[in-house]
N, C-alpha and C positions, 0 to 999 in steps of 0.2 A: 504493499499500499504506499503510494507516494503522498507525503504529507508536507505541505508548505508550512513551516513553523515561523509565524511572525508573532513574537512575543510583545506584549504591552510594556512599555518601559515603566518601571516603577521604582521610585527611591527606596522603597522598603524591601526590595527583593533580596537583599543581602543581611544575614544575621550580624548584629553586633556582638561584642564580648560579653555584654551585660544582660542579664535576664531580666526583662521588663515586665514580664506577666502579660495580664489581658487589659492593660490600661489604655482605654479608647473611649471615646464619646459615641454612644449609640446612634445619635442622628447623622454624625458624620460617616460611621461605618454603613448605615442604611443608604446614604446618598452616594457613597463610592460604589457599593454593590449595584444600585440601580443604575448608575452612569457606566460603569466599566465591566460589570459582570462579577466581579469578585472584590475582595478586600483583603489586605495583608497586614497581620500584626507581627512585626519583627521581634525576634528573641523572646517569643511568649512563654517557652518552656526552657528549663535550665539544662545544661550539658549532662548533669548528674541523672535527670530524668530520662533524657535520650538513652543514656547508657543502660539504664534499667530495662527499657523496652528492647534494646538491641540484644542484651543478655538473655531475655525471654525467647526472642525470635531465633537466636543462635541454636537453641535446641529444637527448633521446629524444621525438622528435615524429613519430608514424607515422600520425596520423589515426585511431587506434583508441581505443576506450573503455578497455581495459585492456592494459597491456604487463607481462610477468613475465620478468625475466632471472634464469636459474636454472641449476643444473647446472654444468658445467665453465665455461661463460661467467661465471657469478657468482663461481665459486672463484678466478678470475683477477683479479678487480677489486682494486686494492690497498686500498681502504677496507675491504673485506670481510676481506681477509687480515690487515690490522691489527687488526680486531675480534676475529676468531676466534683470533688468537695471544695475546690478553690473558689473562694468567695467572689473573686473578681471575674472569673469566668461565668459563674452562675448569674451574676448580676448583669454582665454584659449580654448574655445569651437571652435571657428573659426581657431586657429592654429592647434589644434589636429586634427580636420576633414579634414582640407586642407592637411596636412601630410598624413592622412590615405586615401583619396580619392581626389587626385588632380583635377578629373574630375567634381567636384561638382559645383553647380550653385554659382557664386560669389554673386549674389544678394540675395540668400536665407541665410538671417541671423537673422531669428526670431526663437524663441523657440516655440515648441509645448508642452504645459504644461497639466499636469493632477494631480489631487489629488485621490488617491485610498485609500479607506477604506474597510478593510475586517474584519467581525466579526466571529470568531470560524471557525470550518471546513466547508466544502461544504456539505450541507445537502444531495445533491444528489450523493455525492461521484464519481464524474466525474474524467475523467484522468487529470493530470496536464495541465494547459493551456498553453502549450508550443506554442511559436510562434516566427515569425521574426518581427522586426520593419521595419518601411520604412525609418528610419533615420541612417545616418552614425554612429552617436554618441548618446548613450542613457545614461542619468545620473540619477541615483536614489539617493534620499535623504530620509532616514528613519527618521521619526518623532516619531513614537511609536512602538515598537516591542514587541510581546509576550515574557513573561519570562516562558519558558517552556523547555521540553526537546529537544534535537537535533531532527530535522525532524518535529517538531511541532511548530516551532518558526518563521514560515514565512519566511525562509532563501530564498535568491535568488539563484536559480539553473541555472547554464550556462552550455551548450554544445557549447563551444566557437568557433568561427571562423570556422563554418562548411561550409560556402559557400562563394562564390566571389561575386563581383557586377555584376549584370546582366545588359547588354546593352539594352535589350528589356524589356519594362514594361509588355508586354504580358507573356513573359517567368516568370517574377518575380510573376505575379498575379497568373498564372497557378501553379507554384511551391508552393506558399503559400497556395493556395487552397487546395491542396493535404497535405502538411505538417501540415496544421492547422484543419485537420479534426480529429474527435474523433477516427475513426478507424485506422488512421495512427499513432496517438498519442499512442493508447494502443499497437500496434505492436512495435513502437519504444521503449516505456518503457519496454516491456518484454525483449527486447534485449540489453538494456542499461547496460553498465559496470560502476556502480557507483563508482567513486572515479578515474576512468581511462578516461572515456569520459566526465566527468563533473568537473565542479568546483562549490563547495557549498560555498556561501558567507554568513556567519553569520554576519548581519549588526548592527551597532551602531548609534544611533540617534546623528545627528550633522555632521556624517561623509558624504562624497559624494562617490558614487561608479560608476565608468565609464567603459563602454564596448561598443563593437561594436554591435549596435542594429540590424543592417541590416544582419550582417553575423553570429550573434549567436542565436542558438535556446535556447529559455529561459523561464522560468516560475517562479512562486512562490510556495514554499513548504507549506504544510497545517499549519493552525494555531490551537492550542489546543482549546477545548471548553472554553467559557467563557473569551477569550482574544480578543484583537483588534490590528489590524495592520494598521498603517497609514504611506503611503509614498507619496512624491512628485516626479513625473517623468517628465524629460525634455527630449525631443527629438530634435535633431539639425542636420540640413543639410539633408533634404530630397533628397534621391539617384535619383528619379524619380519626381522631383519638376514640378508642374504645369500639371501633368497627370490627365485628367478627369476620366480615366479608373481607375486610382488608387484612386481617391477620392471616386468613387462608391464602389470600393471594401472595403475601409476602412468603409464606412458607412454600409455595409452589415456585416462586422466583428463586429462593435458595437452592431448591433442587436442580433448577435449570442453570445455575450460575456455571461458567466454564471452570473445569478442575485443572 
C-alpha cells in the first residue's frame, strides 16, 4: 500500500525532559481537536511509567502480529491503575468530553483501557483497520514506536470528525458494521486523498494524543519488519453507555480483530 505521509507540523511533537502531566485547558484542547483532528500533550507521562509498560510488554511474546490486552485484564494492571487514578487526567478527560458532547452520561466516568502491541507488518496484508470508537474521547499514549521510514513507523492515521453523534444505537451499530468491513475499507482507501482527507500523526513516547474516537475514522499505519509498536489506549465517555446491543457488537468486533 502506497501512503503519502504528510504530517501536520506541531511544536508539541517532541517530548521534553520534564514530565508535565496532563496540564491543559479543556477549551483549548477541544478547539485544537476540532480544527486539526487531534491534540498533543507533550511529556504527559514519566520515563519511569513508560519503563513499567515496556517491562510488561517484554514478556508478551505470543508469535502473533498483534496482541491486545483490554477489559478486566487491562483494568487490573498496576501501571494502568496508576494512570487512570491521575487527578489531572480525570479532570481533563471529563471537561473535554463534556464540552464536546454535553449529552453524555454524567455517571460514566471510568476509562476503558487497552495495551496494544504490534510486531512488524501484517503478514496477511489486509487493509488498514479503519474504525470508529464507542467513546467521545480517545487518548493514545505511545510507549514504543518503530524507528523506520515514514509510513512504516506505526503512525496514527485519522480521517477526523467524519460523522456526528448518533442518537440511535441501532444506527450507530449498522453504520459501523458497514464502515468496518474489509470491502468498505478497500473502497475507502482507493478513493482517499492522503494529506487532504487525513491527518498523519507521528507519535513520540511520553506524549499523549487526543482525538474524537467516535467521530473520527482512524487506524494505525504499518510497522516495518523487525520492529515493535506499543501503545496504551484510553477510551472515555461511551456515547451509548449501558447499551446491551453495543456490548454485543464490541464483542463481535474483538473476535474479528486481526491477529
